[in-house]
One Martini backbone bead per residue (centre of mass of N, CA, C, O) as a GRO file, in nm:
protein
   69
    1MET     BB    1   0.253  -1.862   0.480
    2ALA     BB    2   0.567  -1.729   0.507
    3ASP     BB    3   0.468  -1.426   0.541
    4ARG     BB    4   0.357  -1.250   0.826
    5LEU     BB    5   0.277  -0.978   0.647
    6LEU     BB    6   0.073  -1.160   0.509
    7ALA     BB    7  -0.245  -1.202   0.429
    8VAL     BB    8  -0.494  -1.410   0.411
    9PRO     BB    9  -0.698  -1.470   0.178
   10VAL     BB   10  -1.062  -1.380   0.127
   11PRO     BB   11  -1.274  -1.464  -0.118
   12GLU     BB   12  -1.537  -1.317  -0.008
   13ASN     BB   13  -1.422  -1.022  -0.042
   14TYR     BB   14  -1.440  -1.058  -0.361
   15ARG     BB   15  -1.691  -0.903  -0.544
   16PHE     BB   16  -1.522  -0.801  -0.803
   17ALA     BB   17  -1.522  -0.878  -1.156
   18VAL     BB   18  -1.290  -0.881  -1.426
   19PHE     BB   19  -1.350  -0.841  -1.775
   20CYS     BB   20  -1.236  -0.822  -2.115
   21CYS     BB   21  -1.424  -0.915  -2.358
   22SER     BB   22  -1.330  -1.058  -2.647
   23PHE     BB   23  -1.615  -1.099  -2.789
   24LYS     BB   24  -1.656  -0.788  -2.878
   25TRP     BB   25  -1.406  -0.865  -3.110
   26GLU     BB   26  -1.401  -1.152  -3.204
   27LEU     BB   27  -1.151  -1.327  -3.019
   28GLY     BB   28  -1.376  -1.544  -2.915
   29SER     BB   29  -1.566  -1.865  -2.821
   30THR     BB   30  -1.522  -1.852  -2.527
   31PRO     BB   31  -1.546  -1.798  -2.215
   32ASP     BB   32  -1.473  -1.562  -2.000
   33HIS     BB   33  -1.244  -1.493  -1.753
   34ALA     BB   34  -1.155  -1.372  -1.481
   35LEU     BB   35  -0.865  -1.147  -1.421
   36ALA     BB   36  -0.996  -0.988  -1.164
   37LEU     BB   37  -1.016  -0.912  -0.804
   38PHE     BB   38  -1.234  -0.711  -0.591
   39VAL     BB   39  -1.353  -0.513  -0.323
   40ASP     BB   40  -1.374  -0.266  -0.512
   41GLN     BB   41  -1.543  -0.109  -0.765
   42GLY     BB   42  -1.356   0.130  -0.846
   43MET     BB   43  -1.103  -0.036  -0.886
   44ALA     BB   44  -1.218  -0.217  -1.103
   45GLU     BB   45  -1.286   0.004  -1.311
   46ARG     BB   46  -0.994   0.121  -1.339
   47TYR     BB   47  -0.860  -0.130  -1.434
   48GLY     BB   48  -1.032  -0.196  -1.684
   49ALA     BB   49  -0.981   0.087  -1.824
   50SER     BB   50  -0.668   0.051  -1.844
   51MET     BB   51  -0.672  -0.230  -2.012
   52TRP     BB   52  -1.002  -0.225  -2.139
   53PRO     BB   53  -1.172   0.040  -2.239
   54SER     BB   54  -1.395  -0.106  -2.455
   55THR     BB   55  -1.463  -0.411  -2.304
   56PHE     BB   56  -1.510  -0.412  -2.021
   57GLU     BB   57  -1.625  -0.586  -1.709
   58VAL     BB   58  -1.825  -0.556  -1.418
   59VAL     BB   59  -1.892  -0.801  -1.159
   60ASP     BB   60  -2.125  -0.873  -0.921
   61LEU     BB   61  -2.108  -1.156  -0.711
   62HIS     BB   62  -2.365  -1.063  -0.508
   63ALA     BB   63  -2.562  -1.050  -0.712
   64PRO     BB   64  -2.818  -1.125  -0.853
   65THR     BB   65  -2.900  -1.312  -1.095
   66GLY     BB   66  -2.854  -1.110  -1.396
   67THR     BB   67  -2.673  -0.893  -1.267
   68GLN     BB   68  -2.496  -0.584  -1.241
   69ALA     BB   69  -2.277  -0.325  -1.138
   0.00000   0.00000   0.00000
């Protein structure tokens, strides 16, 4: 990275993924990709609620398979 004031991101730190869940309004037939990653669950939930208030989901990437945040 060129700017020494920017820390290099560590992917393992980003525990919470935000999905817009277009399938909930039948707007897509393929799996949704995470649109944002966050370190903090509260920040992830606020972001999802501000962007897609009725359809977003926050998933804990460190949770055992099959569970969510």
